[in-house]
C-alpha positions in Angstrom: -59.8 68.7 -12.1 -56.4 70.5 -12.1 -55.4 68.0 -9.3 -56.2 65.0 -11.2 -54.5 66.4 -14.4 -51.2 67.1 -12.2 -51.5 63.5 -10.7 -51.9 62.1 -14.1 -48.8 63.8 -15.3 -46.9 62.9 -12.2 -48.0 59.3 -12.7 -46.7 59.3 -16.5 -43.4 60.9 -15.5 -43.1 58.3 -12.6 -43.9 55.4 -15.1 -41.2 56.7 -17.7 -38.6 56.7 -14.9 -39.5 53.2 -13.8 -39.3 52.0 -17.5 -35.9 53.6 -18.0 -34.5 51.9 -14.7 -36.3 48.5 -15.5 -34.5 48.6 -19.0 -31.2 49.6 -17.6 -31.5 46.8 -14.9 -32.4 44.1 -17.8 -29.5 45.4 -19.8 -26.9 44.9 -16.9 -28.4 41.6 -16.1 -28.1 40.5 -19.7 -24.4 41.5 -19.8 -23.7 39.7 -16.4 -25.3 36.6 -17.6 -23.2 36.6 -20.7 -20.0 37.4 -18.7 -20.8 34.6 -16.2 -21.8 32.1 -18.9 -18.6 32.9 -20.8 -16.5 32.5 -17.7 -18.2 29.0 -16.8 -18.3 27.5 -20.3 -14.8 25.7 -19.6 -12.1 28.1 -19.9 -9.7 26.8 -22.8 -12.2 24.8 -24.7 -12.5 24.8 -28.3 -15.8 25.2 -30.1 -15.6 22.6 -32.9 -17.4 22.6 -36.3 -18.3 19.2 -37.3 -16.9 17.2 -34.4 -16.2 13.5 -35.5 -16.2 14.2 -39.2 -12.8 14.4 -40.9 -11.8 18.0 -41.5 -9.1 20.7 -41.7 -9.1 22.9 -38.7 -8.8 26.6 -38.9 -7.8 28.7 -36.0 -7.1 32.4 -35.7 -4.3 34.3 -33.8 -5.2 38.1 -33.8 -4.1 41.2 -32.0 -1.7 41.5 -29.4 -0.1 38.4 -27.8 0.2 37.7 -24.3 0.8 34.6 -22.2 -2.3 32.5 -22.2 -2.4 29.1 -20.6 -5.9 28.6 -21.6 -4.9 28.9 -25.5 -2.0 26.4 -24.7 -4.5 24.0 -23.4 -6.8 24.4 -26.2 -4.2 23.8 -28.8 -3.1 20.6 -26.9 -6.7 19.3 -27.2 -6.8 20.2 -30.8 -3.5 18.1 -31.4 -5.4 15.1 -29.9 -8.6 15.7 -31.9 -8.9 12.8 -34.5 -11.2 14.7 -36.7 -8.8 17.2 -37.6 -6.4 15.9 -40.2 -4.4 19.2 -40.6 -4.3 22.7 -39.2 -4.4 26.0 -40.8 -3.6 29.0 -38.7 -4.5 32.5 -39.6 -2.3 35.2 -38.2 -2.9 38.8 -38.0 -0.8 40.3 -35.2 1.7 42.9 -34.8 3.3 40.9 -31.9 3.3 41.4 -28.1 5.3 40.3 -25.2 8.3 38.2 -25.9 7.5 35.5 -23.3 3.7 35.3 -24.5 5.0 34.9 -28.1 7.5 32.1 -27.2 4.6 30.3 -25.3 2.4 30.4 -28.4 5.3 29.3 -30.6 6.0 26.5 -28.3 2.3 25.4 -28.3 2.1 25.7 -32.0 5.2 23.6 -32.5 3.7 20.7 -30.4 0.6 20.9 -32.5 2.6 20.7 -35.6 4.5 17.9 -34.5 1.2 16.0 -34.3 -0.6 17.3 -37.2 0.6 19.3 -40.5 0.3 22.9 -39.8 0.2 25.8 -42.3 0.3 29.4 -41.3 -1.5 32.0 -43.4 -0.7 35.6 -42.8 -3.7 37.7 -43.3 -2.7 41.3 -42.4 0.5 41.0 -40.5 2.8 38.5 -38.8 5.3 40.9 -37.3 7.7 40.6 -34.6 6.0 38.3 -31.9 3.4 37.5 -34.7 6.3 36.1 -36.8 7.8 34.1 -34.0 4.3 32.3 -33.9 4.3 32.1 -37.7 7.6 30.3 -37.6 5.9 27.5 -35.7 4.2 26.3 -39.0 5.5 23.7 -41.4 4.8 26.2 -44.2 4.1 30.1 -44.3 1.8 31.6 -46.8 1.1 35.3 -47.1 -0.6 37.8 -49.3 1.7 39.9 -51.5 0.9 43.0 -49.4 1.1 41.3 -45.7 3.5 42.6 -43.4 6.2 40.1 -41.9 9.5 40.4 -40.0 10.2 43.2 -37.5 12.6 40.8 -35.9 13.9 42.4 -32.8 13.1 43.0 -29.2 12.5 46.4 -27.3 12.0 47.3 -23.6 10.0 50.5 -23.0 9.3 52.5 -19.9 8.2 56.1 -19.4 10.4 58.4 -17.7 8.8 61.5 -16.0 11.8 62.6 -14.1 11.7 66.1 -15.9 7.9 66.4 -15.2 8.3 65.9 -11.6 11.0 68.2 -11.2 8.8 70.9 -12.7 6.1 70.2 -10.4 8.6 70.2 -7.5 8.0 66.5 -6.7 10.6 64.0 -5.7 10.2 60.3 -5.4 12.2 59.1 -2.2 13.0 55.4 -1.9 15.0 52.9 -0.1 16.2 49.8 -1.8 18.5 46.9 -1.4 20.7 47.6 -4.2 21.2 50.2 -7.0 19.8 47.9 -9.7 16.8 46.9 -7.7 13.6 48.1 -9.6 15.6 49.8 -12.1 14.6 51.7 -14.2 11.9 53.3 -12.2 10.7 56.1 -14.5 11.1 58.8 -11.7 14.6 59.5 -12.1 17.2 59.6 -14.9 18.2 56.1 -15.9 21.7 55.3 -14.6 24.5 53.9 -17.1 24.4 50.7 -15.0 20.6 50.2 -15.2 20.7 51.0 -18.9 23.4 48.5 -19.3 21.5 45.7 -17.5 18.3 46.4 -19.8 20.5 46.3 -22.8 22.0 42.9 -21.8 18.2 41.5 -21.3 17.3 43.0 -24.9 20.6 41.4 -26.3 19.8 37.9 -24.9 16.4 38.0 -26.0 17.1 39.2 -29.5 19.9 36.6 -29.9 17.1 34.0 -29.0 14.7 35.3 -31.5 17.5 35.6 -34.2 18.7 32.0 -33.5 15.1 31.0 -34.1 15.0 32.5 -37.5 18.1 31.1 -38.5 17.1 27.6 -37.5 13.5 27.6 -38.4 14.0 29.4 -41.7 17.4 28.2 -42.8 19.1 31.4 -42.9 22.7 32.6 -42.4 25.5 35.2 -43.2 24.2 38.5 -44.8 20.7 37.3 -45.6 20.2 36.6 -41.7 21.8 40.0 -41.0 19.4 41.7 -43.4 16.2 40.2 -42.2 17.0 40.6 -38.5 17.9 44.4 -38.3 14.4 45.2 -37.1 12.6 46.2 -40.5 9.3 44.9 -41.8 8.8 43.3 -45.3 5.8 42.7 -47.6 4.9 39.3 -48.4 6.6 39.4 -51.7 9.9 40.5 -50.2 9.4 38.0 -47.4 9.3 35.3 -50.2 12.7 36.5 -51.8 14.3 36.7 -48.3 13.0 33.2 -47.4 10.8 34.5 -44.7 7.7 33.3 -46.4 7.4 30.2 -48.5 4.6 31.3 -50.9 2.2 34.0 -51.9 -1.5 33.0 -51.5 -4.4 32.5 -49.3 -6.1 29.6 -47.6 -6.6 27.8 -50.8 -2.8 28.0 -51.4 -2.5 26.4 -47.8 -5.1 23.7 -48.8 -3.2 22.8 -51.9 0.2 22.6 -50.0 -1.2 20.3 -47.5 -2.6 18.1 -50.4 0.6 17.9 -52.3 3.1 17.7 -49.4 1.2 15.8 -46.7 -1.4 13.8 -48.5 -4.3 15.7 -47.1 -7.5 15.3 -49.1 -8.2 18.8 -50.5 -11.9 18.1 -50.6 -11.9 17.9 -46.6 -13.8 20.9 -45.2 -12.1 23.7 -43.4 -13.9 24.1 -40.1 -13.4 26.9 -37.5 -12.0 25.8 -34.1 -12.3 28.7 -31.9 -11.0 29.4 -28.3 -14.2 30.4 -26.1 -13.9 33.8 -24.8 -12.6 34.3 -21.2 -14.0 36.7 -18.6 -11.5 39.6 -18.6 -10.0 39.2 -22.1 -10.1 42.4 -24.1 -11.6 40.6 -27.1 -14.4 39.5 -25.1 -14.7 43.2 -23.5 -15.0 44.4 -27.1 -18.0 42.1 -27.5 -19.6 43.3 -24.3 -18.8 47.0 -24.7 -20.2 47.0 -28.3 -23.4 45.2 -27.3 -24.0 47.5 -24.4 -23.4 50.4 -26.6 -25.8 49.3 -29.2 -28.5 48.8 -26.4 -28.1 52.3 -25.1 -27.9 53.9 -28.8 -24.2 54.4 -28.9 -23.3 51.7 -31.5 -21.9 54.1 -34.2 -19.3 55.7 -31.5 -18.4 52.1 -30.3 -17.8 50.8 -33.8 -15.9 54.2 -34.5 -13.5 53.4 -31.5 -13.0 49.9 -32.5 -12.5 50.8 -36.3 -9.8 53.5 -35.5 -7.8 51.2 -33.2 -8.3 53.4 -30.1 -9.1 50.3 -27.8 -6.3 48.2 -29.5 -3.8 51.2 -28.6 -4.9 51.0 -24.9 -4.3 47.3 -25.0 -0.8 47.7 -26.4 0.0 50.3 -23.9 -0.8 48.0 -21.0 2.1 45.7 -22.0 5.0 45.7 -19.9 8.6 44.0 -19.9 10.3 42.6 -23.0 8.3 43.2 -26.1 8.3 41.6 -29.7 6.0 44.2 -31.0 5.7 46.2 -34.2 4.6 49.8 -33.9 3.6 49.5 -30.2 2.1 52.8 -29.8 0.4 53.4 -33.2 -3.2 52.6 -34.1 -4.2 49.6 -36.2 
Protein backbone atom coordinates (compact mmCIF):
# COMPACT_ATOMS: atom_id res chain seq x y z
CA UNK A 1 0.00 0.00 0.00
CA UNK A 2 2.88 2.33 0.88
CA UNK A 3 4.54 1.61 -2.43
CA UNK A 4 1.35 2.44 -4.30
CA UNK A 5 1.05 5.75 -2.43
CA UNK A 6 4.67 6.67 -3.20
CA UNK A 7 4.18 5.78 -6.83
CA UNK A 8 1.07 7.95 -6.96
CA UNK A 9 2.93 10.88 -5.42
CA UNK A 10 5.80 10.47 -7.86
CA UNK A 11 3.37 10.26 -10.77
CA UNK A 12 1.65 13.49 -9.71
CA UNK A 13 4.98 15.23 -9.27
CA UNK A 14 6.05 14.09 -12.73
CA UNK A 15 2.76 15.25 -14.20
CA UNK A 16 3.19 18.71 -12.69
CA UNK A 17 6.69 18.96 -14.14
CA UNK A 18 5.46 17.87 -17.55
CA UNK A 19 2.63 20.40 -17.38
CA UNK A 20 5.11 23.16 -16.53
CA UNK A 21 7.40 22.35 -19.46
CA UNK A 22 4.46 21.95 -21.84
CA UNK A 23 3.10 25.37 -20.88
CA UNK A 24 6.57 26.89 -21.25
CA UNK A 25 6.98 25.26 -24.67
CA UNK A 26 3.61 26.64 -25.78
CA UNK A 27 4.57 30.15 -24.62
CA UNK A 28 7.89 29.98 -26.47
CA UNK A 29 6.11 28.71 -29.58
CA UNK A 30 3.54 31.53 -29.41
CA UNK A 31 6.25 34.18 -29.07
CA UNK A 32 8.16 32.56 -31.95
CA UNK A 33 5.09 32.50 -34.17
CA UNK A 34 4.34 36.15 -33.42
CA UNK A 35 7.96 37.08 -34.21
CA UNK A 36 8.02 35.16 -37.50
CA UNK A 37 4.62 36.52 -38.49
CA UNK A 38 5.76 40.09 -37.83
CA UNK A 39 8.91 39.49 -39.87
CA UNK A 40 7.00 38.01 -42.79
CA UNK A 41 4.12 40.46 -42.92
CA UNK A 42 5.92 42.66 -45.41
CA UNK A 43 8.45 44.95 -43.85
CA UNK A 44 7.53 48.56 -44.32
CA UNK A 45 3.88 47.86 -45.08
CA UNK A 46 1.21 50.19 -43.75
CA UNK A 47 -1.82 48.90 -41.90
CA UNK A 48 -4.64 50.88 -43.47
CA UNK A 49 -7.95 51.87 -41.93
CA UNK A 50 -10.75 51.97 -44.48
CA UNK A 51 -8.71 51.54 -47.63
CA UNK A 52 -10.51 52.98 -50.65
CA UNK A 53 -12.69 55.45 -48.74
CA UNK A 54 -11.71 59.12 -48.58
CA UNK A 55 -10.03 59.91 -45.29
CA UNK A 56 -7.35 61.84 -43.43
CA UNK A 57 -4.41 59.60 -42.55
CA UNK A 58 -3.01 59.63 -39.03
CA UNK A 59 0.53 58.39 -38.37
CA UNK A 60 2.66 58.47 -35.25
CA UNK A 61 6.34 59.11 -34.64
CA UNK A 62 7.19 58.08 -31.10
CA UNK A 63 10.34 57.43 -29.11
CA UNK A 64 13.96 57.56 -30.18
CA UNK A 65 14.54 58.20 -33.89
CA UNK A 66 17.00 56.09 -35.86
CA UNK A 67 17.50 55.36 -39.54
CA UNK A 68 14.59 53.22 -40.74
CA UNK A 69 14.36 52.46 -44.46
CA UNK A 70 11.13 50.51 -43.97
CA UNK A 71 9.49 53.62 -42.54
CA UNK A 72 10.71 55.65 -45.50
CA UNK A 73 9.17 53.15 -47.92
CA UNK A 74 5.93 53.10 -45.95
CA UNK A 75 5.66 56.90 -46.07
CA UNK A 76 6.30 56.77 -49.80
CA UNK A 77 3.40 54.33 -50.20
CA UNK A 78 1.20 56.63 -48.14
CA UNK A 79 2.04 59.53 -50.47
CA UNK A 80 0.69 57.46 -53.37
CA UNK A 81 -2.48 56.33 -51.60
CA UNK A 82 -5.47 58.03 -53.22
CA UNK A 83 -7.75 57.38 -50.24
CA UNK A 84 -5.70 59.66 -47.98
CA UNK A 85 -6.52 63.28 -48.80
CA UNK A 86 -4.26 64.72 -46.09
CA UNK A 87 -1.97 63.52 -43.32
CA UNK A 88 -1.75 64.30 -39.61
CA UNK A 89 1.55 63.29 -38.01
CA UNK A 90 1.57 62.91 -34.24
CA UNK A 91 5.07 63.33 -32.78
CA UNK A 92 6.21 62.46 -29.28
CA UNK A 93 9.97 62.12 -29.48
CA UNK A 94 13.09 63.45 -27.73
CA UNK A 95 15.04 62.99 -30.97
CA UNK A 96 17.72 60.46 -31.74
CA UNK A 97 20.57 60.20 -34.23
CA UNK A 98 21.09 63.21 -36.46
CA UNK A 99 21.23 61.02 -39.57
CA UNK A 100 18.04 59.19 -38.63
CA UNK A 101 16.25 62.49 -37.99
CA UNK A 102 17.44 63.83 -41.33
CA UNK A 103 16.18 60.71 -43.10
CA UNK A 104 12.77 61.02 -41.45
CA UNK A 105 12.55 64.75 -42.25
CA UNK A 106 13.32 64.08 -45.91
CA UNK A 107 10.69 61.32 -46.12
CA UNK A 108 8.05 63.51 -44.46
CA UNK A 109 8.88 66.42 -46.78
CA UNK A 110 8.33 64.20 -49.80
CA UNK A 111 5.00 63.15 -48.30
CA UNK A 112 4.03 66.78 -47.65
CA UNK A 113 4.76 67.65 -51.26
CA UNK A 114 2.09 65.13 -52.31
CA UNK A 115 -0.47 65.58 -49.53
CA UNK A 116 -1.18 68.41 -47.06
CA UNK A 117 0.60 67.45 -43.85
CA UNK A 118 0.07 68.83 -40.35
CA UNK A 119 2.26 68.01 -37.37
CA UNK A 120 0.66 67.58 -33.94
CA UNK A 121 3.15 67.60 -31.07
CA UNK A 122 1.78 65.39 -28.31
CA UNK A 123 4.36 65.26 -25.52
CA UNK A 124 7.48 66.62 -27.18
CA UNK A 125 9.21 67.27 -30.46
CA UNK A 126 12.69 68.01 -29.20
CA UNK A 127 15.96 68.06 -31.11
CA UNK A 128 15.64 65.34 -33.79
CA UNK A 129 11.92 65.23 -33.04
CA UNK A 130 11.73 68.89 -34.01
CA UNK A 131 13.72 68.18 -37.17
CA UNK A 132 10.91 65.79 -38.10
CA UNK A 133 8.24 68.33 -37.10
CA UNK A 134 9.66 70.98 -39.43
CA UNK A 135 8.81 68.76 -42.39
CA UNK A 136 5.11 69.55 -42.03
CA UNK A 137 3.13 72.40 -43.57
CA UNK A 138 1.82 73.45 -40.16
CA UNK A 139 2.84 72.65 -36.57
CA UNK A 140 0.28 72.36 -33.79
CA UNK A 141 1.32 71.74 -30.17
CA UNK A 142 -0.31 71.61 -26.79
CA UNK A 143 0.48 74.49 -24.49
CA UNK A 144 2.71 72.36 -22.29
CA UNK A 145 4.33 70.30 -25.02
CA UNK A 146 8.12 70.51 -25.26
CA UNK A 147 9.72 71.76 -28.47
CA UNK A 148 13.15 73.01 -29.47
CA UNK A 149 16.46 71.70 -28.13
CA UNK A 150 17.99 72.77 -31.41
CA UNK A 151 21.54 71.51 -31.35
CA UNK A 152 23.82 68.52 -31.87
CA UNK A 153 26.03 66.52 -29.53
CA UNK A 154 28.59 63.75 -29.70
CA UNK A 155 28.91 61.57 -26.61
CA UNK A 156 31.40 58.88 -25.74
CA UNK A 157 32.50 57.25 -22.48
CA UNK A 158 36.08 57.62 -21.30
CA UNK A 159 37.34 54.93 -18.92
CA UNK A 160 41.01 55.89 -18.98
CA UNK A 161 41.14 56.70 -15.25
CA UNK A 162 39.36 53.46 -14.38
CA UNK A 163 41.80 51.39 -16.45
CA UNK A 164 44.69 53.20 -14.81
CA UNK A 165 43.31 52.32 -11.38
CA UNK A 166 42.94 48.68 -12.41
CA UNK A 167 46.41 48.60 -13.89
CA UNK A 168 45.12 47.91 -17.40
CA UNK A 169 46.46 49.60 -20.51
CA UNK A 170 44.98 49.38 -24.00
CA UNK A 171 47.60 48.92 -26.71
CA UNK A 172 46.88 49.72 -30.34
CA UNK A 173 48.54 50.24 -33.69
CA UNK A 174 46.75 52.54 -36.11
CA UNK A 175 47.44 54.21 -39.41
CA UNK A 176 47.17 57.79 -38.15
CA UNK A 177 46.63 59.63 -34.83
CA UNK A 178 43.00 60.48 -35.61
CA UNK A 179 41.98 56.98 -36.69
CA UNK A 180 39.20 55.69 -34.36
CA UNK A 181 39.54 58.77 -32.17
CA UNK A 182 38.29 59.19 -29.53
CA UNK A 183 38.60 55.60 -28.32
CA UNK A 184 37.56 56.03 -24.69
CA UNK A 185 40.61 54.17 -23.36
CA UNK A 186 42.91 57.16 -23.19
CA UNK A 187 42.56 60.91 -22.67
CA UNK A 188 41.19 62.63 -25.77
CA UNK A 189 43.91 64.53 -27.58
CA UNK A 190 43.38 68.19 -28.53
CA UNK A 191 43.52 67.16 -32.21
CA UNK A 192 40.81 64.51 -31.77
CA UNK A 193 38.61 66.90 -29.79
CA UNK A 194 39.00 69.53 -32.52
CA UNK A 195 38.03 67.02 -35.21
CA UNK A 196 34.89 66.02 -33.30
CA UNK A 197 34.03 69.66 -32.66
CA UNK A 198 34.23 70.28 -36.40
CA UNK A 199 31.72 67.45 -36.99
CA UNK A 200 29.35 68.85 -34.40
CA UNK A 201 29.68 72.39 -35.78
CA UNK A 202 28.94 71.27 -39.34
CA UNK A 203 25.87 69.28 -38.28
CA UNK A 204 24.65 72.12 -36.05
CA UNK A 205 25.00 74.59 -38.92
CA UNK A 206 22.83 72.28 -41.04
CA UNK A 207 20.19 72.09 -38.27
CA UNK A 208 20.26 75.86 -37.72
CA UNK A 209 19.93 76.56 -41.44
CA UNK A 210 16.91 74.26 -41.59
CA UNK A 211 15.25 76.22 -38.78
CA UNK A 212 16.03 79.48 -40.55
CA UNK A 213 14.57 78.34 -43.86
CA UNK A 214 11.62 76.23 -42.70
CA UNK A 215 10.47 78.61 -39.95
CA UNK A 216 11.49 81.89 -41.55
CA UNK A 217 13.67 83.03 -38.66
CA UNK A 218 16.75 85.21 -38.62
CA UNK A 219 18.86 87.51 -36.47
CA UNK A 220 18.38 87.61 -32.71
CA UNK A 221 15.28 85.42 -32.79
CA UNK A 222 17.13 82.67 -34.65
CA UNK A 223 20.03 82.92 -32.22
CA UNK A 224 17.64 82.63 -29.26
CA UNK A 225 15.81 79.53 -30.44
CA UNK A 226 18.97 77.70 -31.56
CA UNK A 227 20.96 77.91 -28.34
CA UNK A 228 19.98 74.38 -27.31
CA UNK A 229 17.23 75.12 -24.82
CA UNK A 230 13.71 73.70 -24.92
CA UNK A 231 10.46 75.66 -24.93
CA UNK A 232 6.84 75.01 -24.07
CA UNK A 233 4.28 75.01 -26.86
CA UNK A 234 3.09 78.46 -25.77
CA UNK A 235 6.63 79.84 -25.90
CA UNK A 236 7.08 78.09 -29.24
CA UNK A 237 4.20 80.05 -30.75
CA UNK A 238 5.74 83.34 -29.64
CA UNK A 239 9.12 82.28 -31.02
CA UNK A 240 7.60 81.00 -34.31
CA UNK A 241 8.70 77.42 -33.70
CA UNK A 242 5.03 76.41 -33.48
CA UNK A 243 2.12 77.74 -35.54
CA UNK A 244 -0.80 77.12 -33.19
CA UNK A 245 -1.81 75.73 -29.80
CA UNK A 246 -4.25 72.87 -30.00
CA UNK A 247 -4.86 69.22 -30.76
CA UNK A 248 -5.81 67.03 -33.70
CA UNK A 249 -9.09 68.93 -34.04
CA UNK A 250 -7.05 72.11 -34.56
CA UNK A 251 -5.08 70.34 -37.28
CA UNK A 252 -8.27 69.21 -39.06
CA UNK A 253 -9.67 72.75 -38.87
CA UNK A 254 -6.49 74.14 -40.46
CA UNK A 255 -6.62 71.55 -43.24
CA UNK A 256 -10.22 72.54 -43.96
CA UNK A 257 -9.52 76.27 -43.96
CA UNK A 258 -6.15 76.37 -45.72
CA UNK A 259 -6.17 73.26 -47.92
CA UNK A 260 -9.86 72.74 -48.67
CA UNK A 261 -10.01 69.33 -47.00
CA UNK A 262 -13.48 68.20 -45.94
CA UNK A 263 -13.44 68.43 -42.10
CA UNK A 264 -16.02 65.63 -41.93
CA UNK A 265 -13.61 63.08 -43.40
CA UNK A 266 -12.76 60.34 -40.91
CA UNK A 267 -9.26 60.35 -39.47
CA UNK A 268 -7.84 56.84 -39.85
CA UNK A 269 -4.72 55.31 -38.33
CA UNK A 270 -2.06 54.23 -40.82
CA UNK A 271 0.45 52.18 -38.87
CA UNK A 272 3.83 50.83 -39.83
CA UNK A 273 3.82 47.08 -39.15
CA UNK A 274 6.30 46.09 -36.42
CA UNK A 275 9.62 44.67 -37.56
CA UNK A 276 11.53 41.82 -35.97
CA UNK A 277 14.23 43.44 -33.89
CA UNK A 278 12.49 46.79 -33.35
CA UNK A 279 12.58 47.71 -29.69
CA UNK A 280 8.91 48.66 -29.84
CA UNK A 281 8.14 45.11 -31.01
CA UNK A 282 10.36 43.73 -28.26
CA UNK A 283 8.35 45.81 -25.79
CA UNK A 284 5.21 43.97 -26.89
CA UNK A 285 6.87 40.53 -26.85
CA UNK A 286 8.44 41.12 -23.45
CA UNK A 287 5.19 42.39 -22.01
CA UNK A 288 3.22 39.42 -23.39
CA UNK A 289 5.72 36.88 -22.06
CA UNK A 290 5.87 38.63 -18.69
CA UNK A 291 2.08 38.54 -18.42
CA UNK A 292 2.08 34.83 -19.25
CA UNK A 293 4.51 33.98 -16.44
CA UNK A 294 2.89 36.29 -13.91
CA UNK A 295 5.37 39.18 -14.12
CA UNK A 296 3.06 41.63 -15.85
CA UNK A 297 3.20 44.27 -13.06
CA UNK A 298 7.01 44.26 -13.15
CA UNK A 299 7.08 44.63 -16.95
CA UNK A 300 4.58 47.48 -16.83
CA UNK A 301 6.62 49.13 -14.09
CA UNK A 302 9.82 48.99 -16.17
CA UNK A 303 8.03 50.39 -19.21
CA UNK A 304 6.30 53.07 -17.17
CA UNK A 305 9.47 54.32 -15.53
CA UNK A 306 11.30 54.55 -18.84
CA UNK A 307 13.95 51.96 -17.92
CA UNK A 308 13.81 50.19 -21.27
CA UNK A 309 13.63 53.50 -23.14
CA UNK A 310 16.77 54.64 -21.29
CA UNK A 311 18.65 51.54 -22.46
CA UNK A 312 17.45 52.33 -25.98
CA UNK A 313 18.88 55.83 -25.78
CA UNK A 314 22.18 54.58 -24.37
CA UNK A 315 22.54 52.31 -27.40
CA UNK A 316 22.79 55.31 -29.74
CA UNK A 317 26.13 56.34 -31.14
CA UNK A 318 27.50 58.94 -33.53
CA UNK A 319 26.14 62.46 -33.89
CA UNK A 320 22.96 62.88 -31.86
CA UNK A 321 20.08 65.32 -32.03
CA UNK A 322 18.60 64.25 -28.71
CA UNK A 323 17.20 65.93 -25.63
CA UNK A 324 18.19 64.45 -22.24
CA UNK A 325 19.80 61.30 -23.68
CA UNK A 326 20.46 59.69 -20.30
CA UNK A 327 17.24 60.64 -18.49
CA UNK A 328 14.13 58.56 -17.97
CA UNK A 329 11.01 59.49 -19.90
